[in-house]
C-alpha positions as CSV (number, residue, x, y, z in Angstrom):
1,M,-33.6,-63.4,-4.1
2,S,-33.9,-59.6,-4.2
3,P,-31.9,-57.7,-6.9
4,P,-28.7,-55.9,-5.8
5,M,-29.2,-52.3,-4.7
6,Q,-28.8,-49.7,-7.5
7,L,-27.3,-46.3,-7.1
8,Q,-30.1,-43.9,-6.2
9,E,-28.9,-40.9,-4.4
10,V,-25.9,-38.6,-4.0
11,L,-25.5,-36.8,-0.6
12,L,-23.2,-33.7,-0.8
13,A,-21.2,-32.8,2.3
14,E,-21.4,-29.3,3.6
15,P,-19.0,-27.6,3.6
16,R,-16.6,-29.0,1.0
17,G,-14.1,-27.8,-1.5
18,F,-12.2,-24.5,-1.5
19,C,-11.3,-22.7,1.8
20,A,-10.4,-19.1,2.2
21,G,-6.6,-19.7,2.2
22,V,-6.8,-21.6,-1.1
23,D,-9.1,-19.0,-2.7
24,R,-6.6,-16.3,-1.7
25,A,-3.6,-18.2,-3.0
26,I,-5.1,-18.9,-6.4
27,E,-6.3,-15.3,-6.7
28,I,-2.8,-14.0,-5.9
29,V,-1.4,-16.0,-8.9
30,D,-4.3,-14.9,-11.1
31,R,-3.8,-11.2,-10.3
32,A,0.0,-11.4,-10.6
33,L,-0.5,-12.8,-14.1
34,D,-3.0,-10.1,-15.0
35,K,-0.8,-7.3,-13.6
36,F,2.7,-8.4,-14.6
37,G,2.0,-10.9,-17.5
38,A,3.5,-14.3,-17.9
39,P,5.7,-15.9,-16.7
40,I,5.0,-15.7,-13.0
41,Y,7.2,-18.1,-10.9
42,V,5.6,-20.1,-8.1
43,R,7.6,-22.0,-5.5
44,H,6.0,-25.4,-5.2
45,E,2.4,-26.2,-6.3
46,I,0.4,-23.1,-5.2
47,V,-2.2,-25.6,-3.7
48,H,-2.2,-29.3,-3.9
49,N,-4.6,-29.8,-6.7
50,T,-3.6,-31.0,-10.2
51,H,-6.5,-29.2,-12.0
52,V,-5.7,-25.9,-10.4
53,V,-2.0,-26.2,-11.1
54,N,-2.6,-27.2,-14.8
55,D,-5.0,-24.3,-15.2
56,L,-2.5,-21.7,-13.9
57,R,0.3,-23.4,-15.9
58,A,-1.7,-22.8,-19.0
59,R,-2.0,-19.1,-18.2
60,G,1.8,-18.8,-17.7
61,A,2.6,-19.8,-14.2
62,I,5.9,-21.7,-13.9
63,F,6.1,-24.0,-10.8
64,I,9.6,-24.5,-9.4
65,E,11.1,-26.1,-6.3
66,E,14.5,-24.4,-6.4
67,L,14.9,-20.6,-6.5
68,S,18.0,-21.1,-8.7
69,D,15.5,-21.9,-11.5
70,V,14.0,-18.4,-11.3
71,P,15.7,-15.7,-13.5
72,P,16.9,-12.5,-11.9
73,G,14.2,-9.8,-11.5
74,A,11.3,-12.2,-11.9
75,T,8.1,-12.2,-9.9
76,L,7.9,-15.0,-7.4
77,I,5.0,-16.3,-5.4
78,F,5.3,-18.5,-2.3
79,S,2.7,-21.3,-2.1
80,A,-0.2,-21.5,0.4
81,H,1.8,-24.0,2.5
82,G,4.4,-21.4,3.6
83,V,8.2,-21.4,3.3
84,S,11.2,-21.6,5.6
85,K,13.3,-18.5,6.7
86,A,16.1,-19.8,4.4
87,V,13.8,-19.6,1.3
88,Q,12.6,-16.2,2.3
89,D,16.2,-14.9,2.8
90,E,17.4,-16.5,-0.5
91,A,14.5,-14.9,-2.4
92,Q,15.4,-11.5,-0.9
93,A,19.1,-12.0,-1.7
94,R,18.3,-12.8,-5.3
95,G,16.2,-9.7,-5.6
96,F,12.9,-11.2,-6.8
97,Q,9.6,-9.3,-6.5
98,V,7.9,-11.6,-4.0
99,F,4.2,-12.1,-3.2
100,D,3.5,-14.4,-0.3
101,A,0.5,-16.6,-0.7
102,T,1.1,-18.5,2.6
103,C,-2.3,-19.2,4.2
104,P,-2.8,-16.6,7.0
105,L,-3.6,-19.5,9.4
106,V,-0.2,-21.0,8.6
107,S,1.5,-17.6,9.0
108,K,-0.2,-17.4,12.5
109,V,1.7,-20.6,13.5
110,H,5.0,-19.1,12.1
111,V,4.5,-15.9,14.2
112,E,3.8,-17.9,17.3
113,V,6.9,-20.0,16.8
114,A,9.1,-16.9,16.3
115,K,7.6,-15.2,19.4
116,L,8.0,-18.1,21.8
117,H,11.5,-18.9,20.4
118,K,12.6,-15.5,21.6
119,E,11.2,-16.4,25.0
120,G,13.5,-19.5,25.1
121,Y,11.0,-22.2,24.0
122,E,11.6,-25.4,22.2
123,F,8.8,-26.9,20.1
124,L,7.1,-30.2,19.4
125,M,5.4,-30.1,16.0
126,I,2.7,-32.6,15.2
127,G,2.7,-33.2,11.4
128,H,3.7,-35.3,8.4
129,K,7.4,-35.4,7.5
130,G,8.2,-34.0,4.1
131,H,4.9,-32.0,3.8
132,P,5.8,-28.5,2.6
133,E,3.8,-26.8,5.4
134,V,5.8,-28.8,8.0
135,E,9.1,-27.9,6.2
136,G,8.1,-24.2,6.2
137,T,7.1,-24.1,9.9
138,M,10.1,-26.1,11.1
139,G,12.3,-23.9,8.9
140,Q,11.3,-20.8,10.9
141,L,14.1,-21.9,13.3
142,E,17.6,-23.3,12.9
143,S,17.1,-25.7,15.7
144,G,14.9,-26.6,18.7
145,I,11.8,-27.8,16.8
146,H,11.1,-31.5,16.8
147,L,8.6,-33.3,14.5
148,V,6.3,-36.0,16.0
149,E,4.2,-37.9,13.5
150,D,2.5,-40.3,15.9
151,V,2.3,-41.4,19.5
152,A,5.4,-43.6,19.2
153,D,7.4,-40.5,18.2
154,V,6.3,-38.8,21.4
155,A,7.9,-41.5,23.5
156,R,11.2,-41.2,21.6
157,V,11.6,-37.4,21.2
158,Q,14.3,-35.8,23.3
159,P,14.1,-32.0,23.6
160,A,17.1,-30.3,25.2
161,Q,14.9,-29.1,28.0
162,T,11.3,-29.5,29.2
163,E,10.7,-26.3,31.2
164,K,9.9,-24.3,28.2
165,L,8.3,-26.6,25.7
166,A,5.4,-25.6,23.3
167,M,3.3,-27.6,20.9
168,V,2.3,-26.6,17.4
169,T,0.6,-28.6,14.6
170,Q,0.3,-28.7,10.8
171,T,-3.0,-27.1,9.9
172,T,-4.4,-29.9,7.8
173,L,-4.2,-32.9,10.1
174,S,-6.9,-35.4,11.2
175,V,-8.5,-33.6,14.2
176,D,-8.9,-36.9,16.1
177,D,-5.3,-38.2,15.4
178,A,-3.8,-34.8,16.4
179,A,-5.8,-34.9,19.6
180,E,-4.5,-38.4,20.4
181,I,-0.9,-37.3,19.8
182,A,-1.4,-34.0,21.8
183,A,-2.7,-36.1,24.7
184,A,0.4,-38.2,24.6
185,I,2.6,-35.1,24.6
186,Q,0.7,-33.7,27.6
187,A,1.1,-37.0,29.4
188,R,4.9,-37.1,28.9
189,F,5.5,-33.3,29.2
190,P,2.8,-32.0,31.6
191,K,4.2,-28.4,31.4
192,V,3.9,-28.2,27.6
193,R,2.4,-25.0,26.4
194,L,-0.6,-25.6,24.1
195,P,-1.5,-23.3,21.1
196,K,-3.7,-20.4,22.2
197,Q,-6.2,-21.5,19.6
198,Q,-6.1,-24.9,17.9
199,D,-3.6,-24.8,15.0
200,I,-5.7,-27.1,12.8
201,C,-7.6,-24.7,10.6
202,Y,-11.3,-24.1,10.6
203,A,-11.8,-25.5,7.1
204,T,-10.0,-28.8,7.9
205,Q,-12.2,-29.1,11.1
206,N,-15.4,-28.3,9.3
207,R,-14.8,-30.7,6.4
208,Q,-14.0,-33.5,8.8
209,D,-17.1,-32.8,10.9
210,A,-19.2,-32.9,7.7
211,V,-17.7,-36.3,6.8
212,K,-18.5,-37.6,10.3
213,F,-22.1,-36.4,9.8
214,M,-22.4,-37.8,6.3
215,S,-20.7,-41.2,6.6
216,P,-23.4,-43.0,8.7
217,Q,-26.0,-42.0,6.0
218,V,-24.2,-43.5,3.0
219,D,-22.8,-46.7,1.6
220,V,-19.6,-45.3,0.1
221,V,-17.8,-42.0,0.2
222,I,-16.1,-40.3,-2.7
223,V,-13.5,-37.6,-1.9
224,V,-12.5,-35.2,-4.7
225,G,-8.9,-34.3,-4.2
226,S,-5.4,-34.8,-5.4
227,P,-3.1,-37.5,-3.9
228,T,-0.7,-34.9,-2.6
229,S,-3.5,-33.1,-0.7
230,S,-3.1,-33.7,3.1
231,N,-6.6,-32.6,4.0
232,S,-8.2,-34.6,1.2
233,N,-6.4,-37.8,2.3
234,R,-7.6,-37.2,5.9
235,L,-11.3,-37.1,4.7
236,A,-11.0,-40.5,3.0
237,E,-9.2,-41.9,6.0
238,L,-11.9,-40.6,8.4
239,A,-14.7,-42.1,6.4
240,R,-12.9,-45.5,6.4
241,K,-12.4,-45.2,10.2
242,L,-16.1,-44.7,10.5
243,G,-16.7,-48.0,8.7
244,V,-17.5,-46.8,5.2
245,D,-15.8,-47.6,1.9
246,A,-14.0,-44.4,0.7
247,H,-12.2,-43.5,-2.5
248,M,-10.3,-40.4,-3.6
249,V,-10.5,-39.1,-7.2
250,D,-8.5,-36.4,-8.8
251,H,-11.2,-36.0,-11.5
252,A,-14.4,-37.7,-12.6
253,D,-12.7,-40.1,-15.0
254,E,-11.2,-41.9,-12.1
255,L,-14.6,-43.0,-10.7
256,Q,-14.9,-46.8,-11.0
257,A,-18.2,-48.5,-11.5
258,E,-17.3,-51.4,-9.2
259,W,-17.0,-48.9,-6.2
260,L,-20.7,-48.4,-6.6
261,D,-21.8,-52.0,-7.0
262,G,-24.7,-52.7,-4.5
263,K,-24.4,-49.1,-3.1
264,A,-27.7,-47.1,-3.1
265,R,-26.3,-43.9,-1.5
266,V,-23.0,-42.2,-2.3
267,G,-21.6,-39.4,-0.1
268,L,-19.5,-36.8,-2.0
269,T,-17.1,-34.3,-0.5
270,A,-14.0,-32.4,-1.7
271,G,-10.8,-31.4,0.0
272,A,-10.0,-27.7,0.7
273,S,-7.9,-27.4,-2.5
274,A,-10.4,-29.0,-4.9
275,P,-12.4,-26.7,-7.1
276,D,-16.2,-27.0,-7.4
277,V,-15.9,-27.7,-11.2
278,L,-14.4,-31.1,-10.3
279,V,-17.3,-31.8,-7.9
280,Q,-19.8,-31.0,-10.5
281,A,-18.1,-33.3,-13.0
282,V,-18.2,-36.1,-10.5
283,I,-22.0,-35.5,-10.0
284,T,-22.5,-35.6,-13.8
285,R,-20.7,-38.9,-14.0
286,L,-22.7,-40.3,-11.0
287,R,-25.9,-39.3,-12.7
288,A,-24.7,-41.2,-15.8
289,M,-24.1,-44.2,-13.6
290,G,-27.7,-44.2,-12.4
291,A,-28.0,-41.6,-9.5
292,V,-31.5,-40.1,-9.7
293,S,-31.4,-37.5,-6.9
294,L,-28.9,-35.1,-5.3
295,R,-29.2,-33.7,-1.8
296,T,-27.0,-31.3,0.0
297,L,-26.7,-32.0,3.7
298,D,-26.9,-29.4,6.4
299,G,-23.6,-28.0,7.6
300,V,-21.6,-25.0,8.7
301,Q,-21.7,-22.0,6.3
302,E,-18.2,-20.5,5.9
303,H,-17.8,-16.8,5.4
304,T,-14.0,-16.4,6.1
305,K,-12.2,-14.2,3.6
306,F,-8.5,-13.2,3.7
307,P,-7.1,-10.0,2.3
308,L,-4.7,-10.0,-0.6
309,P,-1.1,-8.7,-0.3
310,K,-0.3,-5.1,-1.0
311,G,0.3,-4.5,-4.7
312,L,-2.3,-7.1,-5.8
313,K,-5.5,-5.7,-4.3
314,A,-8.3,-4.9,-6.8
315,D,-7.6,-1.1,-7.0
316,S,-3.9,-1.8,-7.7
317,L,-4.7,-3.5,-11.0
318,E,-5.3,-0.2,-12.6
């Protein structure tokens, strides 16, 4: 009988890890701390990653959910996921100095919703209930925006009218699942207006494509990402759908040896909110577990960069 396969090789998905929106959001908190000093208040986790949040907390960022927990005159930052109109209005009424770290690709959806609402549209939003991005987008309007989480919801939803109906999506969904739900919406509401460009962000699409490319080449997939990270969870789900074992780890210590039993090749990726330092720590641990080689797969090179808000650009630090 031949001996069981031993871990030999780690294949790195490309691209993986931080996206431009996450980079920008973290930099906003960093620069606010540099410019104004601690504490800086942040509504909700700036991005869904435990390591990033703990790092910023150590520097003096205070993460809150309720604006009533922020003292008068404080500096407040909205997280990358975006906030509702009610939260924006409350922050203004309380007189905080606000910097908005909402990802520009989420803001684009908010702008579209506001514009079409003025034209009399109602909306169907594909997304996950309770996710802060969904709450922020749905909270752009007082009514007339309906959440659909799956195909069954599409059959049940009852908009007030169907002549002017538009579809929007959370930016971090499974591309394939969203397409299936969108097809069901179009079948039931043939006149529905589709987004001008797909709402699912480029980074989510690219990371899912990279997992599709990597999965047939490996025996198990490890996704670096926090449990709260929507896009990280979608990467693990996608690998499993493609027939490969997949596990999510928040940090290297969570790697379990039994996941690698009889597995010669490990595929490694990271969600858009997971920093590279965590990926490197997982690689180090995989080497300690026997991996002898590391190879980065071909993939899309990302060059997107988003500008910082006024008052936090490099020249304003002087």
